[in-house]
N, C-alpha and C positions, 0 to 999 in steps of 0.2 A: 626847734629842738635845742640848738646851741645857744640861742639868745635867751630863751625862756618865754614868758607869756608877754605878748607885745601889743601896743596900741598904735595903730597907724592913722594918722591925721592927714586926710585926703586934700585939706586946704593948704597946710603948710608943707606937705610931702615930707613929714618926718616920722620916725619911728621911736616910740618910747618904750623901754623895757619895764614892765609893771612888776614882775616877779621872775627871779632867776631859779631855774631847776636845780634841785640837788643832783648829786651823781647817781642816785637811785631812782629819780624821777624821769621817766619817759612818757611824754604827753600822747594821749590816745584820743581823747574827745574832749570838745569845748561846748559848753552850754550856757546860755544866758537865760535868766529868768525874766527878761524883759523890763527889769527895773534897774537896780544898781548892783547886782551880784553876778560874778562869773563862777562857773563850776568846771574845773578841769579834771577829768578821769585820767590817772596816770598809772604807771606800772607800780607805784608805791603809794597809794591812797588817793584820796580826793581833795584837791587844792580849791578852797573857796576864797575868791578874791571880792572884796567889797570896793566898788569903784568910788564910792562917797568917801569913806573913811581911809582908803588905801591901805586897808589891813588884809593879812592873810591868816586863813585857818586851815590845818590840814586834819583830816579824818582818816583813820586807818584801823586795820584790824589789830586786835590784841587778843591773845590765847587767854588772857586773865579776865576779860570782860565779855560775858556773853551778849551783851547789847551792842558790841561794837560791829564794825562791817564784817561780813563773812569771809572776805579775802581782801588783799591789797592790790591785786592787779585789776583795776577797774576799766570798764570799756564804754559805759554810757550813764548819763544822769538826767533827771527830769524833775522839776517842781511842778506839782499839779495845782489845779484850781482851788483846792482846799489848803494849800500851803504845805502839803506833805512832799517829802523828798524821796525820790526813787534813785537807786543806785545799782546798776548792773555790773556783774563780775565776768572775768573769763572763764571761771571754773566752778563757782559757788552760788549760782543762782541769782536772785533778786534780794536787795534789801529795801526796806521802806521805814521811814521814821517821820513822825508828825512833830516838826518844828523843835522839839527838845533834843534832837539828834542821838536818840536811843533806838536802835534799829531792831526791827521785826523782820525775820527772814521769811521770804516767800520762795519756797524751794521745790514745791511739788505740784504736778498738775493734778486736776481732779481725778484723772484715771490712776494715779498712785506712781507715776513715772517720775523720777528725780531729775531736778534740773542741774544737779552736780555734774560738772564737765561739759555744760552746755553754755557756750558764750553768747551773752546778751549783746547784741549789736546797736541797737537804738530803741527809743521809746517815744510814744506820742500820746496825747490824751485827746478823746473826741468829746463832742458837746454834751454826752450823756454822763461824763466823768469816768468812763472806763478807759483803762490803760492798755494801748496795744503795744505788744513787744516784739521785736525782731530778733530771731535767735539764729545761730549758726547751725544747730543740729535738731531742733525742735520746731522749726518752722515759725509760723506767726501765731503769737498767743495773745489772748485777751483776758485781762484781769478786771473783775467787777468788785469794786471795793465795798459796795453795800452787801453783797453775799459772800464775799471773801472766797470767790470761786476763780481759779485760773484754768482756762481751757485753751486747747490747741484749735485752731480755727482753720476751716477748709482743707482738712488733713489730706484728703484725697485730690485736691486740685493744685495746692501750692508745693513748692519745692521745700525741702527741709532746710535749705540755706537761704534765709532772707537777710539782705545786707542792711537794710534800712527801712523805716516806716515813717509815714506823715499822714495825719488825719486832716482832712479838708471838707468840712461840713459832712454830707453823706457818703464821701468817698474816702477809703482808706488806700493810700498809695504805697505799694511795696517795691523796693529795689531789689534786684535779684542779680545772679551771675549771668543772666540771659534776658535783659530787658526790665521794663517795668510792668507791674500788674496793679490794675485798678479794681478794687472791691467796692461795689454799690451796696451799701447796706440796706437801703430802702427797697431796692429790687431783688436783693439777694443774688447778685450777678457778679460774674469775675470776668474781666477783660485783660488780655496780654497785649503789651505794645513793644515792638522791637524796632531796631535800627533798620534803615533801608539795606537792601543787598549791596553792601559796598564794602570792599576790603579795608577802606579807611575808617569805617565806623566800628565802634566796639559796643557790645550790648551789655557790658558789665556796668551796673549802676551802684556807686559806693554812697551816695549821700543826696538827699531830697530836701528841698527848702522853699518855704513860701513867705 
């Protein structure tokens, strides 16, 4: 937070500052598209850093531009297999843009409940192209880009607070405040995993990575 966006060289054991945060920017989440671009969700917009050109672009909300981000406090980002950009906010739902960085808001569930005031914690794409979304108040969501439908999944099984999500072939892994949940899409089954009964172990899961 104090130094900025940094690169750690494990061979030389050196740290290089790539971009220093402004006073308004508090880093919240870091995402890499697997190529040459880093996306940092901050409390004041989305910082996009190009590792090849060493250039920085910042996307933010503008009350004068309806196609800008729906809010400035951002919590998660994702670039899907089609090249579309997803950006989650703390209070104003989801944003989607296909390459040209003009955002379409995805703010409502199919049942009509608003995502306003619902923090998006993490996103992951499965092999079908569906986007799975971990939220703080609406549990686990799934967005189908083909039908433009956003659904709450396993509403009677999962908690309202999902801390993170990771798609791994047929399994959707969810981090929670009380362990990990594995959803087998093929079998339509849900299994909970907890730490051993040890006072030194904590069940809260904040991040998943493969």
